[in-house]
N, C-alpha and C positions, 0 to 999 in steps of 0.2 A: 640643728645646725645646717643639715642638707637643705631643708625647706627654705631657710633664710637665704641661702646661697642661690637657690633656684629663683626665688622671688626677686632678688637683687638683679640677677641676670635678665629676667623677663622685663623688668623696669628699664634697665640700661638699653635693651634692644628696642624699646618702644613698642613692644608687642605683648603686653600682659593680658589683653582682653580683646575680644572681637567686636565689642559693642553689642547693641541689641536694637531691634526695631519690630514694629507691627506695621505691615504695608498691605495695600490692596490695589489692584488695578492691572492695566496692561500698558506696555510700551511697544507701540507698533502692533505686531501680531503676537508678541511674546507676553505671557502671563508673568506678573511680578507680584507674587503672593507671599513671599517670605524673604527675609534679609538677615541671615545669620552672621553676616560680617558688615559692620558699620564703622568706618574709620575716618579720622580727620588729620590734617597736617598741612601747614602753610595755607595756601588758598583753597585747598580741596576738602570736600566732605563727600564720601562715596559709600553707597550701599550695594552689596552684592547678594545675589540669590543663592550663593553657595559659600562655604567657608574658604576664605583666602587669607594667607599669611601676610603680615606686614612686609616681610622680605620680598614678596612677589608683586609689590605695587609700584615699583620704580617707573613703570611705563605710563602711569596716569599722567595726563597732559590736558591742556585746554583745547588742543587742535589734534584731529586724527585724520588719517588717510584710510579710506575704505579699501584700498588695494593691499594694505599691509595689516594683518592681524596684530594687535598690540601685545597679545599674551598667547601662551601655548595651551590654554584650557578654556573650555566653553563656559559662558556666563551670560547673565543679564544683570546690568548694573544701572544705577542712577547716580550720576555725578553732578555735584554742585561745585562751581568754581567762582571764587570771589576775585574781583580786580585788585583788591587789597590782600595783603598777606596775613591771614588769620581770620578769626570769627569773634563776634561779640553779640550781646543780647540786642536783638533788633528784629523787625519784621521786614524781610527783604522781598522786593518785587522781582519777578522773573520775566525773562523775555525782552524783546526789543532792545533798547539801549540801557537796560538796567545794569547795575554793577555786579550782579550775581546772575550767572547763567545755569541752566540745567540741561544735561545731556542724557539721553537714554543710550546705553551702549549694549550691543548684543553681539556675541561671538558664538557661532555654532558651526562645527565641522570646517574650521578655517575660513568661514564666510563671516566677515565683520561688517557691521553697519552701525551707524549712529543716527539719532534723531534729536534735534534741538527742541527743547521745551518752548512752547509758544507763549504761554502765560502761566501764572500761578504765584504762589508765595512760599517762602521758606521763613518760618518763624522760629528764631533761636530764642529759647526761654531761659537757658542757664549755661554759663561758661565760667569755668574756674579761673583762678588768678594766674595759673601757669598753662602753657600750651599743652602740657601733658595731661591736664585735667579733662574730663568728659565735656562734650558739647551736647546739649539736650534741646530738642525742639520737635517741630511738626512741619509738614509740607503738604502741598497739593500742587501738582504739575499737570498741565494739559499739553499733549503733543498733537501733531496733525492727525495722528491715529492713536487713540488711547489716552488714558489719564491715570495717574497714580496718586494716592494719598497715604499718609502714614505718620507715625511718631517714632522717634529714635533717641538713643543715647549712644554717642560714638566713643570709640577708643582712639587714643593717639597713635599715629604711625609716622615715624621719622622719615620713612621713604617717600612720603607724599610731599615732595618739595618741588618748587619750580625749577 
């Protein structure tokens, strides 16, 4: 009975899993070799190099200021943002005037910087019928400095909303 109640609470919070990914590469001067947190919600799909709770993701946005750190913890992240609200099976082009953008986000010792992905692809291969279902795919992103590739399965996070 207690297990059922905990599972129901986790599902209601939108934080029942952290997703999973296999990644390799660098974003700027930062290595991005693991992503224990992969989440999606609304127009966002984001991978972190550390465990991050869904409740701590309300700061995710399409536009950032380098003068203000968006969070209170150090991280390296790869954020995909869609001009539309949500994700579907497709091979998205990145960079330029594409409908999906990629940002490398790095916060270390209150120093925040972001780098826009110049080119690449985000290939979504599986999406469930409900927004709460996992989004599965692969990506390759080239930055001015560095490149990252990987495969992922994301968990839903209701705090990733515009």
